[in-house]
All heavy atoms as an XYZ file, in Angstrom:
661
protein
N       0.718    -10.800      4.774
C       0.280    -10.490      3.420
C       1.173     -9.364      2.888
O       1.424     -8.387      3.571
C      -1.191    -10.060      3.436
C      -1.761     -9.819      2.071
S      -3.491     -9.283      2.060
C      -4.306    -10.657      2.812
N       1.632     -9.511      1.669
C       2.502     -8.521      1.030
C       1.703     -7.284      0.610
O       0.489     -7.359      0.419
C       3.161     -9.134     -0.210
C       4.047    -10.322      0.078
C       5.359     -9.926      0.716
O       5.892     -8.853      0.391
O       5.843    -10.701      1.551
N       2.406     -6.169      0.449
C       1.763     -4.917      0.065
C       0.944     -5.068     -1.208
O      -0.207     -4.622     -1.274
C       2.825     -3.812     -0.108
C       2.278     -2.430     -0.343
C       3.159     -1.391      0.325
C       2.151     -2.101     -1.797
N       1.501     -5.714     -2.213
C       0.772     -5.837     -3.484
C      -0.503     -6.680     -3.327
O      -1.503     -6.423     -3.982
C       1.672     -6.376     -4.598
C       2.101     -7.801     -4.416
N       3.175     -8.154     -3.643
C       1.593     -8.950     -4.910
C       3.327     -9.465     -3.672
N       2.371     -9.980     -4.430
N      -0.471     -7.652     -2.425
C      -1.668     -8.450     -2.157
C      -2.736     -7.617     -1.452
O      -3.930     -7.766     -1.719
C      -1.302     -9.669     -1.313
C      -0.381    -10.639     -2.033
C       0.204    -11.693     -1.109
O       0.649    -11.346      0.009
O       0.207    -12.866     -1.511
N      -2.289     -6.728     -0.569
C      -3.222     -5.845      0.123
C      -3.873     -4.866     -0.853
O      -5.046     -4.534     -0.698
C      -2.510     -5.095      1.244
C      -2.124     -5.998      2.392
C      -1.388     -5.227      3.458
C      -0.961     -6.170      4.577
N      -0.244     -5.460      5.637
N      -3.097     -4.400     -1.824
C      -3.656     -3.505     -2.847
C      -4.838     -4.166     -3.542
O      -5.905     -3.561     -3.696
C      -2.603     -3.169     -3.908
C      -1.527     -2.169     -3.569
C      -0.525     -2.091     -4.705
C      -2.125     -0.819     -3.279
N      -4.631     -5.388     -3.977
C      -5.670     -6.107     -4.705
C      -6.868     -6.409     -3.811
O      -8.023     -6.199     -4.202
C      -5.096     -7.403     -5.273
C      -6.087     -8.175     -6.105
C      -5.439     -9.393     -6.733
C      -6.420    -10.132     -7.616
N      -5.784    -11.248     -8.313
N      -6.594     -6.893     -2.600
C      -7.670     -7.250     -1.679
C      -8.539     -6.034     -1.356
O      -9.773     -6.111     -1.415
C      -7.075     -7.827     -0.391
C      -8.112     -8.221      0.634
C      -7.443     -8.764      1.885
C      -8.515     -9.155      2.876
N      -8.246     -8.821      4.220
N      -7.919     -4.913     -1.059
C      -8.671     -3.716     -0.711
C      -9.496     -3.226     -1.900
O     -10.662     -2.869     -1.755
C      -7.716     -2.624     -0.233
C      -8.343     -1.352      0.297
C      -9.279     -1.638      1.462
C      -7.259     -0.380      0.720
N      -8.903     -3.240     -3.076
C      -9.627     -2.819     -4.283
C     -10.855     -3.693     -4.499
O     -11.951     -3.196     -4.764
C      -8.715     -2.874     -5.519
C      -9.442     -2.506     -6.812
C      -8.558     -2.655     -8.016
N      -7.992     -3.977     -8.196
C      -8.645     -5.033     -8.676
N      -9.924     -4.947     -9.014
N      -8.037     -6.194     -8.829
N     -10.690     -4.991     -4.369
C     -11.810     -5.912     -4.567
C     -12.874     -5.735     -3.490
O     -14.069     -5.795     -3.787
C     -11.302     -7.352     -4.601
C     -10.499     -7.656     -5.844
C      -9.862     -9.031     -5.812
O      -9.604     -9.603     -4.754
N      -9.584     -9.574     -6.991
N     -12.466     -5.518     -2.247
C     -13.426     -5.303     -1.160
C     -14.273     -4.054     -1.398
O     -15.426     -3.996     -0.985
C     -12.702     -5.181      0.183
C     -12.179     -6.490      0.710
C     -11.362     -6.328      1.983
O     -11.102     -5.179      2.418
O     -10.978     -7.361      2.551
N     -13.685     -3.066     -2.058
C     -14.392     -1.812     -2.345
C     -15.123     -1.869     -3.692
O     -15.684     -0.871     -4.140
C     -13.414     -0.634     -2.340
C     -12.692     -0.442     -1.027
C     -13.636     -0.064      0.090
C     -12.870      0.193      1.381
N     -13.729      0.509      2.496
N     -15.076     -3.028     -4.347
C     -15.761     -3.254     -5.625
C     -15.317     -2.254     -6.695
O     -16.136     -1.680     -7.422
C     -17.283     -3.223     -5.451
C     -17.775     -4.163     -4.397
N     -17.794     -5.529     -4.573
C     -18.215     -3.933     -3.137
C     -18.241     -6.098     -3.465
N     -18.504     -5.161     -2.583
N     -14.008     -2.063     -6.764
C     -13.413     -1.174     -7.761
C     -12.642     -2.009     -8.773
O     -12.174     -3.101     -8.476
C     -12.458     -0.172     -7.099
C     -13.107      0.728     -6.089
C     -14.058      1.686     -6.762
C     -14.692      2.639     -5.778
N     -15.668      3.509     -6.397
N     -12.524     -1.474     -9.977
C     -11.727     -2.138    -11.005
C     -10.318     -1.546    -11.015
O     -10.095     -0.448    -10.499
C     -12.348     -1.950    -12.399
O     -12.303     -0.556    -12.735
C     -13.786     -2.464    -12.449
N      -9.409     -2.274    -11.606
C      -8.059     -1.745    -11.774
C      -8.098     -0.457    -12.586
O      -7.359      0.480    -12.291
C      -7.153     -2.774    -12.451
C      -6.755     -3.906    -11.569
C      -5.789     -4.863    -12.246
O      -5.648     -4.871    -13.466
N      -5.122     -5.678    -11.449
N      -8.961     -0.403    -13.564
C      -9.074      0.798    -14.406
C      -9.513      2.011    -13.589
O      -9.013      3.120    -13.809
C     -10.059      0.564    -15.552
O      -9.562     -0.415    -16.419
N     -10.440      1.812    -12.666
C     -10.903      2.928    -11.831
C      -9.778      3.462    -10.953
O      -9.602      4.680    -10.819
C     -12.083      2.493    -10.961
C     -13.360      2.274    -11.735
C     -14.466      1.672    -10.884
O     -14.214      0.675    -10.177
O     -15.582      2.224    -10.936
N      -9.019      2.560    -10.360
C      -7.919      2.980     -9.502
C      -6.818      3.622    -10.335
O      -6.257      4.658     -9.959
C      -7.355      1.801     -8.677
C      -8.466      1.126     -7.856
C      -6.217      2.260     -7.781
C      -9.199      2.038     -6.900
N      -6.527      3.046    -11.472
C      -5.506      3.605    -12.356
C      -5.888      5.018    -12.806
O      -5.030      5.910    -12.855
C      -5.293      2.700    -13.565
N      -7.148      5.215    -13.104
C      -7.610      6.545    -13.514
C      -7.402      7.549    -12.379
O      -6.934      8.660    -12.611
C      -9.082      6.493    -13.909
C      -9.612      7.823    -14.424
C     -11.065      7.735    -14.867
O     -11.518      6.656    -15.278
O     -11.739      8.777    -14.781
N      -7.735      7.155    -11.165
C      -7.519      8.032    -10.012
C      -6.038      8.381     -9.865
O      -5.683      9.519     -9.556
C      -8.044      7.364     -8.734
C      -7.714      8.141     -7.490
C      -8.442      9.277     -7.146
C      -6.661      7.755     -6.661
C      -8.131     10.013     -6.010
C      -6.348      8.483     -5.520
C      -7.072      9.607     -5.203
O      -6.755     10.330     -4.075
N      -5.166      7.390    -10.088
C      -3.721      7.600     -9.970
C      -3.121      8.260    -11.207
O      -1.927      8.528    -11.236
C      -3.013      6.263     -9.710
C      -3.356      5.553     -8.408
C      -2.665      4.198     -8.354
C      -2.978      6.405     -7.201
N      -3.939      8.470    -12.214
C      -3.515      9.056    -13.492
C      -2.397      8.228    -14.138
O      -1.356      8.729    -14.528
C      -3.082     10.510    -13.316
C      -4.211     11.391    -12.827
C      -3.806     12.838    -12.621
O      -2.634     13.156    -12.450
N      -4.787     13.714    -12.642
N      -2.676      6.932    -14.212
C      -1.765      6.006    -14.865
C      -2.593      5.005    -15.655
O      -3.821      5.027    -15.605
C      -0.854      5.308    -13.819
O       0.198      4.628    -14.497
C      -1.618      4.340    -12.946
N      -1.957      4.131    -16.374
C      -2.671      3.126    -17.157
C      -3.043      1.910    -16.317
O      -2.385      1.598    -15.315
N      -4.081      1.216    -16.745
C      -4.536      0.022    -16.033
C      -3.451     -1.039    -16.013
O      -3.218     -1.682    -14.996
C      -5.821     -0.516    -16.680
C      -6.365     -1.787    -16.052
C      -5.729     -3.055    -16.612
O      -5.370     -3.115    -17.780
N      -5.573     -4.058    -15.769
N      -2.756     -1.236    -17.134
C      -1.725     -2.278    -17.174
C      -0.557     -1.943    -16.240
O       0.042     -2.839    -15.646
C      -1.225     -2.499    -18.602
O      -0.650     -1.323    -19.114
N      -0.279     -0.653    -16.092
C       0.785     -0.242    -15.176
C       0.348     -0.475    -13.736
O       1.115     -1.002    -12.917
C       1.149      1.224    -15.397
C       2.515      1.581    -14.880
C       3.656      1.284    -15.619
C       2.672      2.190    -13.653
C       4.913      1.586    -15.142
C       3.921      2.509    -13.166
C       5.042      2.204    -13.914
O       6.293      2.498    -13.428
N      -0.904     -0.122    -13.422
C      -1.415     -0.364    -12.070
C      -1.425     -1.867    -11.762
O      -1.125     -2.276    -10.635
C      -2.824      0.226    -11.882
C      -3.358     -0.099    -10.522
C      -2.929      0.595     -9.406
C      -4.236     -1.161    -10.332
C      -3.369      0.257     -8.138
C      -4.689     -1.508     -9.079
C      -4.249     -0.797     -7.983
O      -4.669     -1.141     -6.727
N      -1.766     -2.672    -12.742
C      -1.790     -4.128    -12.552
C      -0.424     -4.646    -12.104
O      -0.344     -5.615    -11.337
C      -2.231     -4.821    -13.835
N       0.643     -3.985    -12.535
C       1.993     -4.394    -12.123
C       2.229     -4.127    -10.644
O       2.971     -4.851     -9.995
C       3.043     -3.696    -12.984
C       3.031     -4.184    -14.416
C       4.038     -3.447    -15.266
C       3.934     -3.918    -16.707
N       4.873     -3.229    -17.579
N       1.597     -3.089    -10.100
C       1.680     -2.856     -8.654
C       1.015     -4.009     -7.913
O       1.557     -4.536     -6.949
C       0.964     -1.562     -8.245
C       1.558     -0.271     -8.741
C       0.732      0.788     -9.098
C       2.930     -0.071     -8.829
C       1.253      1.999     -9.534
C       3.464      1.126     -9.276
C       2.610      2.165     -9.619
O       3.134      3.353    -10.045
N      -0.179     -4.376     -8.377
C      -0.940     -5.442     -7.706
C      -0.279     -6.805     -7.827
O      -0.458     -7.655     -6.962
C      -2.361     -5.523     -8.263
C      -3.281     -4.482     -7.708
C      -4.741     -4.767     -8.015
O      -5.081     -5.835     -8.570
O      -5.570     -3.882     -7.701
N       0.445     -7.025     -8.882
C       1.098     -8.319     -9.061
C       2.476     -8.362     -8.403
O       3.094     -9.424     -8.329
C       1.225     -8.656    -10.549
O       2.121     -7.747    -11.168
N       2.950     -7.215     -7.941
C       4.262     -7.156     -7.306
C       5.403     -7.089     -8.289
O       6.564     -7.229     -7.905
N       5.097     -6.861     -9.573
C       6.151     -6.795    -10.594
C       6.962     -5.517    -10.490
O       8.134     -5.506    -10.853
C       5.553     -6.932    -11.988
C       5.022     -8.316    -12.256
C       4.488     -8.456    -13.650
C       3.968     -9.879    -13.836
N       3.317    -10.062    -15.120
N       6.335     -4.447    -10.026
C       7.057     -3.199     -9.782
C       6.663     -2.679     -8.405
O       5.540     -2.890     -7.955
C       6.793     -2.124    -10.876
C       5.306     -1.792    -10.982
C       7.366     -2.550    -12.216
C       5.009     -0.634    -11.917
N       7.592     -2.014     -7.711
C       7.269     -1.506     -6.377
C       6.342     -0.297     -6.455
O       6.351      0.458     -7.429
C       8.634     -1.123     -5.808
C       9.497     -0.888     -6.987
C       8.980     -1.786     -8.085
N       5.551     -0.129     -5.428
C       4.639      1.006     -5.330
C       5.416      2.194     -4.768
O       5.901      2.141     -3.641
C       3.471      0.649     -4.405
C       2.394      1.701     -4.240
C       1.595      1.849     -5.545
C       1.460      1.335     -3.107
N       5.550      3.273     -5.545
C       6.261      4.447     -5.039
C       5.522      5.092     -3.871
O       4.296      4.971     -3.739
C       6.291      5.403     -6.240
C       5.987      4.558     -7.435
C       5.140      3.426     -6.940
N       6.250      5.792     -3.025
C       5.670      6.428     -1.842
C       4.537      7.379     -2.207
O       3.519      7.425     -1.499
C       6.759      7.163     -1.057
N       4.669      8.127     -3.272
C       3.610      9.065     -3.658
C       2.333      8.320     -4.034
O       1.232      8.755     -3.712
C       4.061      9.962     -4.815
C       2.995     10.928     -5.306
C       2.404     11.851     -4.225
O       3.071     12.132     -3.217
O       1.253     12.292     -4.392
N       2.460      7.201     -4.704
C       1.282      6.389     -5.040
C       0.639      5.826     -3.776
O      -0.577      5.759     -3.654
C       1.658      5.246     -5.984
C       2.120      5.681     -7.342
C       0.946      6.135     -8.167
N       1.352      6.272     -9.551
C       1.068      7.331    -10.278
N       0.375      8.321     -9.786
N       1.468      7.405    -11.531
N       1.474      5.406     -2.835
C       0.968      4.904     -1.561
C       0.155      5.995     -0.867
O      -0.949      5.749     -0.375
C       2.125      4.447     -0.672
C       1.764      4.016      0.742
C       0.872      2.788      0.734
C       3.017      3.756      1.549
N       0.683      7.200     -0.852
C      -0.023      8.321     -0.243
C      -1.360      8.567     -0.922
O      -2.391      8.735     -0.261
C       0.849      9.583     -0.324
C       0.260     10.782      0.402
C       1.134     12.012      0.318
N       0.936     12.866     -0.825
C      -0.203     13.454     -1.184
N      -1.293     13.245     -0.517
N      -0.268     14.243     -2.228
N      -1.369      8.545     -2.248
C      -2.611      8.755     -2.994
C      -3.650      7.677     -2.664
O      -4.829      7.986     -2.504
C      -2.336      8.751     -4.503
C      -1.575      9.963     -4.986
C      -1.202      9.828     -6.452
O      -0.472      8.911     -6.833
N      -1.708     10.733     -7.268
N      -3.206      6.438     -2.587
C      -4.133      5.343     -2.294
C      -4.663      5.428     -0.865
O      -5.833      5.116     -0.618
C      -3.472      3.990     -2.558
C      -3.244      3.683     -4.035
C      -2.360      2.458     -4.204
C      -4.572      3.502     -4.751
N      -3.842      5.862      0.061
C      -4.307      6.045      1.439
C      -5.401      7.101      1.492
O      -6.409      6.931      2.178
C      -3.147      6.440      2.346
S      -1.992      5.089      2.649
N      -5.227      8.180      0.751
C      -6.249      9.225      0.701
C      -7.508      8.702      0.014
O      -8.622      8.981      0.460
C      -5.709     10.454     -0.041
C      -4.597     11.221      0.676
C      -4.004     12.282     -0.243
C      -5.108     11.831      1.966
N      -7.342      7.952     -1.043
C      -8.485      7.415     -1.792
C      -9.331      6.482     -0.922
O     -10.557      6.575     -0.895
C      -7.980      6.684     -3.033
C      -9.071      6.107     -3.894
C      -9.750      6.907     -4.796
C      -9.415      4.763     -3.814
C     -10.758      6.386     -5.601
C     -10.420      4.231     -4.611
C     -11.078      5.054     -5.503
O     -12.078      4.524     -6.297
N      -8.656      5.573     -0.220
C      -9.361      4.576      0.588
C      -9.634      5.048      2.023
O     -10.263      4.342      2.796
C      -8.557      3.278      0.637
C      -8.533      2.507     -0.662
C      -7.333      2.228     -1.309
C      -9.700      2.028     -1.240
C      -7.304      1.495     -2.493
C      -9.680      1.302     -2.416
C      -8.476      1.039     -3.038
O      -8.448      0.315     -4.200
N      -9.107      6.210      2.394
C      -9.267      6.751      3.748
C      -8.695      5.796      4.797
O      -9.356      5.458      5.788
C     -10.743      7.053      4.069
C     -11.369      7.998      3.109
N     -11.167      9.353      3.154
C     -12.181      7.774      2.051
C     -11.832      9.928      2.172
N     -12.455      8.999      1.481
N      -7.461      5.358      4.551
C      -6.785      4.471      5.501
C      -5.365      4.961      5.726
O      -4.830      5.751      4.943
C      -6.756      3.000      5.013
C      -5.995      2.877      3.706
C      -8.141      2.422      4.884
C      -5.720      1.463      3.290
N      -4.761      4.482      6.779
C      -3.379      4.814      7.098
C      -2.422      3.957      6.270
O      -2.738      2.808      5.929
C      -3.140      4.560      8.587
O      -1.764      4.636      8.887
N      -1.257      4.487      6.008
C      -0.217      3.718      5.314
C       0.219      2.520      6.145
O       0.747      1.545      5.612
C       0.977      4.604      4.996
N      -0.032      2.579      7.457
C       0.321      1.458      8.332
C      -0.314      0.160      7.852
O       0.285     -0.907      7.964
C      -0.116      1.724      9.774
C       0.688      2.842     10.425
O       1.657      3.333      9.807
O       0.334      3.226     11.547
N      -1.522      0.243      7.318
C      -2.198     -0.961      6.809
C      -1.361     -1.609      5.700
O      -1.097     -2.806      5.732
C      -3.593     -0.615      6.281
C      -4.201     -1.736      5.476
C      -4.732     -2.850      6.105
C      -4.205     -1.701      4.080
C      -5.277     -3.903      5.367
C      -4.749     -2.745      3.344
C      -5.278     -3.840      3.980
O      -5.798     -4.879      3.249
N      -0.965     -0.809      4.717
C      -0.197     -1.346      3.596
C       1.188     -1.820      4.028
O       1.709     -2.796      3.497
C      -0.041     -0.303      2.494
C      -1.294     -0.041      1.719
C      -1.904      1.193      1.760
C      -1.870     -1.025      0.941
C      -3.056      1.451      1.039
C      -3.029     -0.788      0.213
C      -3.618      0.458      0.270
N       1.776     -1.117      4.992
C       3.132     -1.439      5.428
C       3.185     -2.539      6.475
O       4.256     -3.002      6.841
C       3.814     -0.175      5.957
C       3.938      0.965      4.947
C       4.505      2.208      5.622
C       4.785      0.556      3.756
N       2.018     -2.949      6.964
C       1.968     -4.036      7.935
C       2.418     -3.637      9.323
O       2.877     -4.480     10.090
N       2.286     -2.345      9.647
C       2.692     -1.879     10.970
C       1.542     -2.034     11.958
O       0.390     -1.808     11.610
C       3.111     -0.408     10.902
C       4.325     -0.124     10.017
C       4.544      1.383      9.912
C       5.555     -0.803     10.576
N       1.855     -2.381     13.203
C       0.797     -2.521     14.208
C       0.254     -1.154     14.615
O       0.923     -0.133     14.469
C       1.503     -3.210     15.375
C       2.940     -2.864     15.220
C       3.176     -2.723     13.736
N      -0.954     -1.150     15.137
C      -1.583      0.087     15.586
C      -0.915      0.659     16.839
O      -0.988      1.849     17.094
C      -3.065     -0.145     15.885
C      -3.852     -0.455     14.626
O      -3.422     -0.039     13.528
O      -4.895     -1.115     14.739
N      -0.272     -0.184     17.604
C       0.295      0.245     18.887
C       1.827      0.232     18.874
O       2.465     -0.398     19.697
C      -0.234     -0.625     20.022
C       0.071     -2.103     19.806
O       0.482     -2.488     18.692
O      -0.103     -2.882     20.757
N       2.417      0.960     17.940
C       3.879      1.042     17.872
C       4.418      1.732     19.126
O       3.831      2.710     19.601
C       4.316      1.853     16.652
C       4.293      1.147     15.314
C       4.630      2.131     14.201
C       5.273      0.010     15.290
N       5.535      1.249     19.661
C       6.126      1.914     20.822
C       6.672      3.285     20.408
O       7.031      3.503     19.252
C       7.252      0.965     21.251
C       7.542      0.150     20.046
C       6.268      0.075     19.243
N       6.742      4.188     21.369
C       7.243      5.523     21.080
C       8.754      5.558     20.955
O       9.316      6.433     20.318
C       6.788      6.509     22.161
C       5.304      6.697     22.165
N       4.654      7.413     21.197
C       4.351      6.240     22.997
C       3.362      7.406     21.442
N       3.147      6.692     22.532
N       9.409      4.618     21.573
C      10.862      4.528     21.527
C      11.279      3.438     20.541
O      10.660      2.381     20.499
C      11.414      4.161     22.913
C      11.118      5.179     23.987
C      11.958      6.427     23.836
O      13.121      6.316     23.412
O      11.448      7.514     24.147
N      12.340      3.683     19.745
C      12.816      2.612     18.869
C      13.382      1.470     19.703
O      13.872      1.684     20.812
C      13.907      3.278     18.030
C      14.291      4.506     18.761
C      13.130      4.889     19.638
N      13.317      0.250     19.173
C      13.873     -0.883     19.925
C      15.387     -0.736     20.075
O      16.050     -0.146     19.236
C      13.509     -2.097     19.081
C      13.212     -1.567     17.730
C      12.789     -0.140     17.894
N      15.904     -1.255     21.165
C      17.344     -1.218     21.404
C      18.030     -2.224     20.487
O      17.527     -3.287     20.228
C      17.650     -1.525     22.860
C      16.981     -0.588     23.835
C      17.957     -0.126     24.850
C      17.252      0.703     25.908
N      17.338      2.085     25.679
N      19.197     -1.849     20.015
C      19.990     -2.723     19.174
C      20.743     -3.708     20.076
O      21.633     -3.299     20.810
C      20.961     -1.901     18.320
C      21.681     -2.730     17.291
O      21.736     -3.957     17.389
N      22.226     -2.085     16.300
N      20.402     -4.999     20.010
C      21.042     -5.966     20.917
C      22.530     -6.156     20.615
O      23.259     -6.640     21.457
C      20.269     -7.252     20.687
C      19.655     -7.099     19.341
C      19.430     -5.615     19.139
N      23.015     -5.763     19.453
C      24.412     -5.969     19.094
C      25.327     -4.864     19.636
O      26.516     -5.021     19.689
C      24.563     -6.055     17.576
C      23.893     -7.289     17.004
C      24.085     -7.358     15.518
C      23.358     -8.583     14.962
N      23.488     -8.661     13.516
N      24.730     -3.728     20.008
C      25.536     -2.626     20.549
C      26.010     -2.944     21.946
O      25.288     -3.504     22.750
C      24.702     -1.341     20.576
C      24.794     -0.540     19.343
C      24.147      0.802     19.587
C      24.423      1.722     18.446
N      23.787      3.015     18.624
N      27.256     -2.529     22.254
C      27.806     -2.742     23.599
C      28.335     -1.459     24.137
O      28.696     -0.558     23.534
C      28.888     -3.810     23.571
C      28.305     -5.158     23.250
C      29.344     -6.208     23.371
C      28.702     -7.548     23.058
N      29.570     -8.636     23.272
């Protein structure tokens, strides 16, 4: 699921309107709607605000697993 789809799904699960979320973000409803539709990218600061609002980690929006390894994966092309 894409980030913008997760935005909409989470908002609907919490029974919030686009206007309510836009007000929290101090932006217009039509501008927020563009985030949910994927027409414009969600800036990092907005992502942070939404994580605080919903009390969730950014990992949810970014699609990262809960059990990330501590070491970065090795680059198979390096020799």
